N, C-alpha and C positions, 0 to 999 in steps of 0.2 A: 736731148738727152735720153739714152735708152734706159729701160727699166729691167730689173731682175726681180720677178715674182717668185715667192716661196709658197707653194700650196701644200699643206700639211694636214694629218689626221690619220686616225687608225684605218686599218684595211676595211674597205666598205663604206668609208665616210663620204665618198663622192668626189674625191680630189680630181681625178681625171675628167669627170663630168663637169665640174665647176670649171676647170682650166679650158676645156672645149668651149663652153658656153660663153665665157667672159673674156677670153683672150684670142678670138678668131685671127688666124694669120700670123700668130706668134709661135716661134720655136717652143715645142713642149719636150721636156726631157723627163725621163723617169728611170730609176735603176733598173726597173723591169724591162727596159728596152734592150738592155745589155744581155739578158737572158733569152732573147728571142733568136732562133736559129731555124731557118727554113720555114718560116711562118708559124713555128710551134714554140710554146714558152717551155723552157727547159731550165727551171731554177735549180741552182747548186749552191748550198750553203758555203761551200769552200770558195766560190767565186764572188761572194758578196763584196769584199774589199775592192776587187777588180771593178765590179759594177759601179761602186761608189766613186772610185777613181775616174772611171769613163765618164759618168755624169758631170763630175766637176770639170773635167778637161773640155768636154763638149760645150758646157756653159761658159767657160772662160773663152773658148775659140769664138763663139758666137758674140759675146760681149766686146771682144777685141775688134770684132767686125762691125761694131755699132748696132747689133740686133737687140731688140728686146727678147727676153727669154722667161719662160715659166718652167720651174723646176718642181715637179709634183712627186713627193715621197712621204713616208711617215713622219720623218723628222721629229722623234719622240723627245729628243734631248736638245737643248739650247746650243751645245757645242756643235751639233751637226749643222744648224742654221747659221751659226757665227762664221763658219768656213765660207759660206756664200755671202754673207754681210761683208766680210773682207774682201771677197772677189768683186762685189759690186763698187766697194770703195775704190779699189785698185784701178778699175776701169771707168770711174766717175759716173756710174749708173745709179738711178734711183733704186731704192730697195723697199720692197713691201711684203709683208707675211700675211698670209690667209690661212685660217683654221677652219677646215670643213668638219661639220658634226652631223652629217647625214648618217642615216642607218639603212644601207643597201646591202645587197648580197655581195660578199667579197669574191673576187675572181680566183682567189688562190686556194680556195677550199679550206680555209682555216677554221677551226672549230670556234664557237662562241667564246670559250674560255681563253683561247689565244687571243682573239680580238680584245677581249676584256683587259687581258694583259697590256696590250698596246695602249689602250685607253687610260689605264691607271699609271703608266709610266710617262705619259705626256706631261712635259713641263711647259708652263706658260712662257710666251715670248712677249716682252714688253711691247704694247702698240699693236698687237696682231689683231686682225679683223676676224671675228667669228662669222662664218657663213653657213647657211643650209642650202646645199646645191638642189637643183631640180633633177627630175629623172632625165637620163640619157641623151647625150649628143653624140655626133659621130665625126671623126676626122675624115677628111676627103682624100688626102694623099700622105705618102711617107717617102722619106729619102732612105734608100737602102744601098749597101755594098753589093756590087755584082758578083764578086767572088764568094762572099761569105753569107750573103743575105742579111747581114747585120742591119738593123734599123737605127739610123743616125737621128731621126727626128719625125714628128707627125705634125701635119699643118692642115688647117681649114683650107687654104687656097695655094694654088700653084705658084704664084707670084712670090710668096714667102719662101717656099721651098726652093726656088731658083735663086733667090737671094742667098739663101743659107749655103747652097752648093758654091756659088761664086766666092764666098768667103773661106772655103776649105782650102784653097790653094790648088794649083793645076794637077799636081800629082794624085791627090786624093779625089779631086773633082772628077778625074777621068775614070775613076772606079765606081762612082755612085750613079743612081738612076732615081727617077721618081716614079712611083706607081700609085694608082688610084685604090683607095680601100673603102 
């Protein structure tokens, strides 16, 4: 049975670091990946709903193909987590929620008062596991679209990247490639 892991926390809490360290070879999805274009992070508030939809769609595609998935986002409200709980239920996947409480530099340049706002709005999820991530791991490869350079997922190992591509279907699989990072 595959597993859907939710990794949550304020910006700079160590969500990506925790996911990289603890789930090697597992598909990692983040809303931020939607905002990557030509290797540059181009966040647009007007596209946030699109990013959320993209992340959910990619997670469902991976679960449908029997893959383990980690979704790392802030997930301040339980209703955002519940969407993924229902997704795991639909695909009979195990479901686990992790809350990161690290204090690292956030990569988005948010002010400390903005980060504090995320922390204050964080609702508790019943049964979540609180974790303190270690400093910095690095992914080894990513799957990206050849036309748009959009990143579909990051992986510790090439084997998981290849499995992910195989599950995309022929039409999309012909448009993607793996690159080392």
